[in-house]
DSSP file (Angstrom, degrees, kcal/mol; ACC not computed):
  #  RESIDUE AA STRUCTURE BP1 BP2  ACC     N-H-->O    O-->H-N    N-H-->O    O-->H-N    TCO  KAPPA ALPHA  PHI   PSI    X-CA   Y-CA   Z-CA
    1    1 A M              0   0    0      0, 0.0     0, 0.0     0, 0.0     0, 0.0   0.000 360.0 360.0 360.0 131.2    0.0    0.0    0.0
    2    2 A R     >  -     0   0    0      1,-0.1     4,-1.8     4,-0.0     3,-0.3  -0.427 360.0-116.2 -79.6 155.6    1.4    3.4   -1.0
    3    3 A P  H  > S+     0   0    0      0, 0.0     4,-2.3     0, 0.0     5,-0.2   0.834 115.9  57.4 -60.2 -32.9    1.6    6.3    1.5
    4    4 A A  H  > S+     0   0    0      2,-0.2     4,-2.1     1,-0.2     5,-0.1   0.891 105.6  50.0 -65.7 -38.8   -0.8    8.3   -0.7
    5    5 A D  H  > S+     0   0    0     -3,-0.3     4,-2.2     2,-0.2    -1,-0.2   0.896 110.0  50.6 -65.5 -40.1   -3.4    5.5   -0.4
    6    6 A L  H  X S+     0   0    0     -4,-1.8     4,-2.2     2,-0.2    -2,-0.2   0.908 109.9  49.7 -64.3 -41.9   -3.0    5.4    3.4
    7    7 A M  H  X S+     0   0    0     -4,-2.3     4,-2.4     1,-0.2    -1,-0.2   0.891 109.0  52.9 -63.6 -39.3   -3.4    9.2    3.6
    8    8 A L  H  X S+     0   0    0     -4,-2.1     4,-2.4     2,-0.2    -2,-0.2   0.907 108.9  49.4 -63.0 -42.6   -6.6    9.0    1.5
    9    9 A L  H  X S+     0   0    0     -4,-2.2     4,-2.5     1,-0.2    -2,-0.2   0.905 111.1  49.6 -63.4 -41.6   -8.0    6.3    3.8
   10   10 A L  H  X S+     0   0    0     -4,-2.2     4,-2.4     2,-0.2    -2,-0.2   0.891 111.0  49.5 -64.6 -39.8   -7.2    8.5    6.8
   11   11 A V  H  X S+     0   0    0     -4,-2.4     4,-2.4     2,-0.2    -2,-0.2   0.917 111.5  48.7 -65.4 -43.1   -8.9   11.5    5.2
   12   12 A I  H  X S+     0   0    0     -4,-2.4     4,-2.5     2,-0.2    -2,-0.2   0.920 112.0  49.0 -63.4 -42.9  -12.0    9.5    4.4
   13   13 A F  H  X S+     0   0    0     -4,-2.5     4,-2.5     1,-0.2    -2,-0.2   0.910 110.6  51.2 -62.7 -41.3  -12.2    8.2    7.9
   14   14 A G  H  X S+     0   0    0     -4,-2.4     4,-2.2     2,-0.2    -2,-0.2   0.905 110.6  48.2 -62.3 -41.8  -11.8   11.7    9.3
   15   15 A I  H  X S+     0   0    0     -4,-2.4     4,-2.0     2,-0.2     5,-0.2   0.925 111.9  49.3 -64.4 -44.2  -14.6   13.0    7.1
   16   16 A M  H  X>S+     0   0    0     -4,-2.5     4,-2.5     1,-0.2     5,-1.3   0.888 109.9  52.7 -62.0 -39.0  -16.9   10.1    8.2
   17   17 A Y  I  <>S+     0   0    0     -4,-2.5     5,-2.8     1,-0.2    -2,-0.2   0.948 114.2  40.5 -62.0 -48.5  -16.1   10.8   11.8
   18   18 A F  I  <5S+     0   0    0     -4,-2.2    -1,-0.2     1,-0.2    -2,-0.2   0.752 122.5  40.4 -75.6 -23.3  -17.0   14.4   11.6
   19   19 A L  I  <5S+     0   0    0     -4,-2.0    -2,-0.2    -5,-0.2    -1,-0.2   0.765 133.6   9.1 -94.8 -27.5  -20.1   13.9    9.4
   20   20 A L  I  X5S+     0   0    0     -4,-2.5     4,-1.3    -5,-0.2    -3,-0.2   0.784 125.2  41.1-118.9 -53.7  -21.6   10.8   10.9
   21   21 A I  I  ><S+     0   0    0     -5,-1.3     4,-2.1     2,-0.2     5,-0.2   0.945 113.0  48.3 -72.7 -50.0  -20.1    9.5   14.2
   22   22 A R  H  ><S+     0   0    0     -5,-2.8     4,-2.1     1,-0.2     5,-0.2   0.912 111.9  47.8 -62.5 -46.8  -19.6   12.8   16.1
   23   23 A P  H  > S+     0   0    0      0, 0.0     4,-2.3     0, 0.0    -1,-0.2   0.883 111.4  52.2 -62.6 -35.4  -23.1   14.3   15.5
   24   24 A Q  H  X S+     0   0    0     -4,-1.3     4,-2.1     2,-0.2    -2,-0.2   0.903 109.5  48.7 -66.6 -40.1  -24.7   11.0   16.5
   25   25 A Q  H  X S+     0   0    0     -4,-2.1     4,-2.1     2,-0.2    -1,-0.2   0.892 111.5  50.2 -65.2 -38.9  -22.7   10.8   19.8
   26   26 A K  H  X S+     0   0    0     -4,-2.1     4,-2.2     2,-0.2    -2,-0.2   0.910 110.3  49.4 -65.2 -42.5  -23.7   14.5   20.5
   27   27 A K  H  X S+     0   0    0     -4,-2.3     4,-2.2     1,-0.2    -2,-0.2   0.892 110.1  51.6 -63.6 -40.0  -27.4   13.7   19.8
   28   28 A L  H  X S+     0   0    0     -4,-2.1     4,-2.3     2,-0.2    -2,-0.2   0.905 109.4  49.5 -64.2 -42.2  -27.2   10.7   22.1
   29   29 A K  H  X S+     0   0    0     -4,-2.1     4,-2.2     2,-0.2    -2,-0.2   0.904 111.0  49.7 -63.5 -41.5  -25.7   12.7   25.0
   30   30 A E  H  X S+     0   0    0     -4,-2.2     4,-2.2     2,-0.2    -2,-0.2   0.896 110.8  49.9 -64.1 -40.0  -28.4   15.4   24.6
   31   31 A H  H  X S+     0   0    0     -4,-2.2     4,-2.3     2,-0.2    -2,-0.2   0.908 110.9  48.8 -65.6 -41.8  -31.1   12.7   24.7
   32   32 A Q  H  X S+     0   0    0     -4,-2.3     4,-2.1     2,-0.2    -1,-0.2   0.880 110.8  50.6 -65.8 -37.4  -29.7   11.2   27.8
   33   33 A A  H  X S+     0   0    0     -4,-2.2     4,-1.1     2,-0.2    -1,-0.2   0.895 109.6  51.0 -66.1 -39.2  -29.5   14.6   29.5
   34   34 A M  H  < S+     0   0    0     -4,-2.2     3,-0.3     1,-0.2    -2,-0.2   0.912 111.0  48.5 -62.7 -42.8  -33.1   15.2   28.5
   35   35 A L  H >< S+     0   0    0     -4,-2.3     3,-1.1     1,-0.2    -2,-0.2   0.875 109.3  51.5 -67.4 -37.0  -34.2   11.9   30.1
   36   36 A S  H 3< S+     0   0    0     -4,-2.1    -1,-0.2     1,-0.2    -2,-0.2   0.737 108.0  54.1 -72.4 -19.8  -32.2   12.5   33.3
   37   37 A A  T 3< S+     0   0    0     -4,-1.1    -1,-0.2    -3,-0.3    -2,-0.2   0.362  79.9 126.0 -94.0   5.0  -33.9   15.9   33.6
   38   38 A L    <   +     0   0    0     -3,-1.1     2,-0.3    -4,-0.2    -3,-0.0  -0.352  32.9 165.8 -63.3 141.9  -37.5   14.5   33.4
   39   39 A R    >   -     0   0    0     17,-0.0     3,-1.7    49,-0.0    15,-0.2  -0.953  43.1 -65.9-150.0 169.3  -39.8   15.5   36.2
   40   40 A R  T 3  S+     0   0    0     -2,-0.3    15,-0.2     1,-0.2     3,-0.1  -0.282 116.0  29.1 -58.3 138.7  -43.5   15.5   37.1
   41   41 A G  T 3  S+     0   0    0     13,-3.0    -1,-0.2     1,-0.3     2,-0.2   0.225  82.9 132.7  96.9 -14.1  -45.5   17.8   35.1
   42   42 A D    <   -     0   0    0     -3,-1.7    12,-2.9    45,-0.1     2,-0.5  -0.496  53.5-134.6 -70.6 137.5  -43.4   17.7   31.9
   43   43 A Q  E     -AB  53  86A   0     43,-2.2    42,-2.5    10,-0.2    43,-1.1  -0.842  34.0-179.1 -93.3 127.8  -45.4   17.1   28.7
   44   44 A V  E     -AB  52  84A   0      8,-2.8     8,-2.1    -2,-0.5     2,-0.4  -0.810  27.2-142.4-127.7 162.2  -43.7   14.5   26.5
   45   45 A V  E     -AB  51  83A   0     38,-2.4    37,-2.1    -2,-0.3    38,-1.7  -0.998  21.4-144.7-123.1 128.7  -44.0   12.7   23.2
   46   46 A T  E >   - B   0  81A   0      4,-2.4     3,-1.8    -2,-0.4    35,-0.2  -0.386  30.7-104.3 -84.6 169.5  -43.1    9.1   23.0
   47   47 A Q  T 3  S+     0   0    0     33,-2.7    34,-0.1     1,-0.3    -1,-0.1   0.730 122.4  60.3 -66.0 -20.6  -41.5    7.5   19.9
   48   48 A G  T 3  S-     0   0    0     32,-0.3    -1,-0.3     2,-0.1    33,-0.1   0.495 122.1-106.7 -83.3  -3.9  -44.9    6.0   19.1
   49   49 A G  S <  S+     0   0    0     -3,-1.8     2,-0.5     1,-0.3    -2,-0.1   0.553  70.8 143.9  92.7   9.0  -46.4    9.5   18.9
   50   50 A I        -     0   0    0      2,-0.0    -4,-2.4     1,-0.0     2,-0.4  -0.705  35.5-153.8 -85.6 128.0  -48.3    9.4   22.1
   51   51 A M  E     +A   45   0A   0     -2,-0.5     2,-0.3    -6,-0.2    -6,-0.2  -0.804  30.2 136.2-100.1 143.3  -48.4   12.7   23.9
   52   52 A G  E     -A   44   0A   0     -8,-2.1    -8,-2.8    -2,-0.4     2,-0.4  -0.973  49.1 -96.0-168.2 179.2  -48.9   12.9   27.7
   53   53 A K  E     -AC  43  67A   0     14,-2.2    14,-3.3    -2,-0.3     2,-0.3  -0.936  37.7-117.2-114.9 133.3  -47.9   14.4   31.0
   54   54 A V  E     + C   0  66A   0    -12,-2.9   -13,-3.0    -2,-0.4    12,-0.3  -0.513  35.2 170.7 -69.8 126.1  -45.4   12.8   33.3
   55   55 A T  E     +     0   0A   0     10,-3.0     2,-0.3     1,-0.3    11,-0.2   0.652  66.0  18.5-108.5 -23.9  -47.0   11.9   36.6
   56   56 A K  E     - C   0  65A   0      9,-1.5     9,-3.1   -17,-0.1     2,-0.5  -0.967  56.4-162.5-152.2 132.9  -44.3    9.8   38.2
   57   57 A V  E     - C   0  64A   0     -2,-0.3     2,-0.8     7,-0.2     7,-0.2  -0.972  14.1-151.3-115.0 121.5  -40.6    9.4   37.6
   58   58 A K        -     0   0    0      5,-1.6     3,-0.5    -2,-0.5     5,-0.3  -0.828   8.0-169.7 -94.9 113.1  -39.1    6.3   39.1
   59   59 A D  S    S+     0   0    0     -2,-0.8    -1,-0.2     1,-0.2     5,-0.0   0.844  83.3  53.7 -70.9 -34.1  -35.4    7.0   40.0
   60   60 A D  S    S+     0   0    0      2,-0.0     2,-0.2     3,-0.0    -1,-0.2   0.618 115.1  35.8 -81.2 -11.2  -34.5    3.4   40.7
   61   61 A S  S    S-     0   0    0     -3,-0.5    -3,-0.0     2,-0.2    16,-0.0  -0.746  85.9-109.6-129.7-179.9  -35.8    2.0   37.4
   62   62 A N  S    S+     0   0    0     -2,-0.2    16,-3.3    -5,-0.0    17,-0.3  -0.030  82.0 103.5-102.3  31.6  -35.9    3.2   33.8
   63   63 A E  E     - D   0  77A   0     -5,-0.3    -5,-1.6    14,-0.3     2,-0.3  -0.826  45.2-171.6-112.9 151.1  -39.7    3.7   33.8
   64   64 A V  E     -CD  57  76A   0     12,-2.5    12,-2.9    -2,-0.3     2,-0.5  -0.962  22.9-127.8-131.6 154.5  -41.9    6.8   34.0
   65   65 A E  E     -CD  56  75A   0     -9,-3.1   -10,-3.0    -2,-0.3    -9,-1.5  -0.903  26.6-168.4-103.9 128.8  -45.6    7.0   34.4
   66   66 A V  E     -CD  54  74A   0      8,-3.3     8,-2.9    -2,-0.5     2,-0.7  -0.962  17.6-141.9-122.9 131.1  -47.4    9.2   31.8
   67   67 A E  E     +CD  53  73A   0    -14,-3.3   -14,-2.2    -2,-0.4     6,-0.2  -0.829  22.5 173.6 -90.7 115.4  -51.0   10.4   31.8
   68   68 A I  E     +     0   0A   0      4,-2.1     2,-0.3    -2,-0.7    -1,-0.2   0.629  69.0   4.8 -99.2 -16.2  -52.3   10.2   28.3
   69   69 A A  E >  S- D   0  72A   0      3,-1.1     3,-2.4   -16,-0.1     2,-0.4  -0.944 106.0 -60.1-154.3 168.7  -55.9   11.1   29.1
   70   70 A S  T 3  S-     0   0    0     -2,-0.3     3,-0.1     1,-0.3    -2,-0.0  -0.381 125.6  -4.6 -59.7 113.3  -57.8   12.1   32.2
   71   71 A G  T 3  S+     0   0    0     -2,-0.4     2,-0.7     1,-0.2    -1,-0.3   0.468 106.2 114.8  82.2   2.3  -57.3    9.2   34.6
   72   72 A V  E <   +D   69   0A   0     -3,-2.4    -4,-2.1     2,-0.0    -3,-1.1  -0.902  40.9 177.3-110.6 107.7  -55.5    7.0   32.1
   73   73 A N  E     -D   67   0A   0     -2,-0.7     2,-0.3    -6,-0.2    -6,-0.2  -0.894   5.7-173.3-111.3 138.0  -51.9    6.4   33.1
   74   74 A V  E     -D   66   0A   0     -8,-2.9    -8,-3.3    -2,-0.4     2,-0.5  -0.953  21.7-129.3-126.5 149.4  -49.4    4.2   31.3
   75   75 A R  E     -D   65   0A   0     -2,-0.3     2,-0.3   -10,-0.2   -10,-0.2  -0.852  31.6-179.5 -96.2 131.1  -45.9    3.2   32.2
   76   76 A V  E     -D   64   0A   0    -12,-2.9   -12,-2.5    -2,-0.5     2,-0.3  -0.933  32.9-106.6-128.5 153.8  -43.3    3.8   29.5
   77   77 A I  E >   -D   63   0A   0     -2,-0.3     3,-1.9   -14,-0.2   -14,-0.3  -0.611  30.4-127.7 -75.5 135.2  -39.6    3.1   29.3
   78   78 A K  G >  S+     0   0    0    -16,-3.3     3,-2.0    -2,-0.3    -1,-0.1   0.866 105.9  60.3 -53.3 -40.9  -37.6    6.3   29.6
   79   79 A S  G 3  S+     0   0    0    -17,-0.3    -1,-0.3     1,-0.3   -16,-0.1   0.669  94.8  64.4 -67.4 -14.6  -35.6    5.7   26.4
   80   80 A T  G <  S+     0   0    0     -3,-1.9   -33,-2.7   -34,-0.0     2,-0.6   0.458  75.2 104.5 -87.0   0.2  -38.8    5.6   24.4
   81   81 A I  E <   -B   46   0A   0     -3,-2.0   -35,-0.3   -35,-0.2     3,-0.1  -0.731  51.4-172.1 -81.8 120.0  -39.5    9.3   25.1
   82   82 A A  E     -     0   0A   0    -37,-2.1     2,-0.3    -2,-0.6   -36,-0.2   0.888  58.7 -13.3 -82.7 -41.5  -38.6   11.2   22.0
   83   83 A S  E     -B   45   0A   0    -38,-1.7   -38,-2.4   -49,-0.0     2,-0.6  -0.992  55.3-118.1-158.4 160.7  -38.9   14.8   23.2
   84   84 A V  E     -B   44   0A   0     -2,-0.3   -40,-0.3   -40,-0.2     3,-0.2  -0.934  23.7-172.9-104.2 119.9  -40.2   17.0   25.9
   85   85 A V  E    S+     0   0A   0    -42,-2.5     2,-0.4    -2,-0.6   -41,-0.2   0.952  71.6  13.5 -78.6 -52.5  -42.8   19.4   24.6
   86   86 A N  E     -B   43   0A   0    -43,-1.1   -43,-2.2   -45,-0.0     2,-0.8  -0.989  62.6-149.2-130.9 126.4  -43.3   21.7   27.6
   87   87 A K        +     0   0    0     -2,-0.4     2,-0.2   -45,-0.2   -45,-0.1  -0.851  33.9 175.3 -89.1 115.2  -41.1   21.9   30.7
   88   88 A T        -     0   0    0     -2,-0.8   -46,-0.1   -49,-0.1     3,-0.1  -0.689  39.0 -82.8-115.6 169.7  -43.5   22.8   33.5
   89   89 A E        -     0   0    0     -2,-0.2    -1,-0.1     1,-0.1     3,-0.1  -0.459  61.7 -92.6 -65.8 144.2  -43.2   23.3   37.2
   90   90 A P        -     0   0    0      0, 0.0   -49,-0.2     0, 0.0    -1,-0.1  -0.302  45.2-105.7 -60.6 142.7  -43.4   20.0   39.0
   91   91 A A        -     0   0    0      1,-0.1     2,-0.1    -3,-0.1   -51,-0.1  -0.369  38.2-106.6 -66.9 147.0  -46.9   19.0   40.1
   92   92 A K              0   0    0      1,-0.1    -1,-0.1    -3,-0.1    -3,-0.0  -0.462 360.0 360.0 -74.9 148.5  -47.6   19.3   43.8
   93   93 A N              0   0    0     -2,-0.1    -1,-0.1    -3,-0.1    -2,-0.1   0.501 360.0 360.0 -66.3 360.0  -47.8   16.1   45.8
């Protein structure tokens, strides 16, 4: 393998790193930070498209309880929450 070929491979790898790998890692860190900042009263959207309000955050597990309609609560895995629509003040106990 010639030195020019090796340099070309390194340049291609560098471009792939900055265009694909690095942005994906940054997005993953932002998503994890969003999930760790979840609290009662936040309005969220799940990856399935269900909108609801967080009613309970379980610190010891990876589940949250989301109210999707009046009196209808579902348990969802934290990682399935796609985004937080509204950050609200935590609901009173």
